[in-house]
C-alpha positions, -999 to +999 in steps of 0.1 A: +918-154+814+917-187+794+881-180+783+890-145+771+919-159+750+895-185+735+870-159+726+896-136+711+910-165+691+876-176+678+867-140+669+900-137+649+894-170+631+858-160+622+870-126+609+898-141+589+877-167+572+849-143+564+873-118+548+889-143+525+857-160+514+850-160+477+816-157+461+804-189+445+785-183+413+755-204+404+765-225+373+728-226+362+724-188+362+718-175+326+743-151+311+740-114+320+727-106+285+696-126+292+690-111+326+695-075+315+683-071+280+693-040+260+677-009+276+657+017+257+646-006+229+681-007+214+684-029+183+699-063+193+704-074+157+682-098+138+658-120+158+674-154+165+655-184+152+663-212+177+638-239+167+609-248+145+582-274+154+557-285+127+531-311+134+531-341+110+493-342+106+477-320+080+469-287+097+491-297+126+505-270+149+533-248+137+555-233+165+588-215+164+612-204+192+626-169+185+648-152+210+638-177+236+600-171+231+576-196+217+556-180+188+528-190+165+515-174+133+499-141+143+522-134+173+544-104+174+582-106+178+601-073+184+574-054+165+572-078+136+542-101+131+548-138+124+530-145+091+543-180+082+561-209+098+573-237+075+597-266+082+627-245+072+618-209+078+598-183+097+585-152+079+581-119+098+562-089+085+571-054+097+550-029+078+558-034+042+591-052+049+593-090+051+621-107+070+628-144+065+645-163+093+660-195+079+665-226+101+700-240+098+693-276+104+719-301+116+737-319+088+722-351+074+728-378+100+738-402+072+767-380+062+781-374+096+773-406+116+779-442+106+755-466+122+771-493+144+774-527+128+748-552+139+763-580+161+769-611+141+750-643+153+771-663+177+793-634+188+791-617+221+794-579+225 
């Protein structure tokens, strides 16, 4: 009889805790918009320019990140060909129409940040 009561009690506890459990979401999971892009080729607005990388050496590589994809001159983004990448913009060509994506760079560090004063000799910091 005692064993039956223990079994019944444990079954009740297991059912109660399972019914009240909450789903834990993965904090590193991308937003739903990235997981389920617009269906049927719907227009998602203008392509989003996220980064531009231009090599310092003459003829260095030129790469941009548009809508999360790394592209180079000649690649196609949403049906438009990348025709130029400069330090401040990416030019896309779609038929006879050109679209210029401008990089909005961070403000000049000198205007927003003040460098820390160098420690004076003989002082501890």
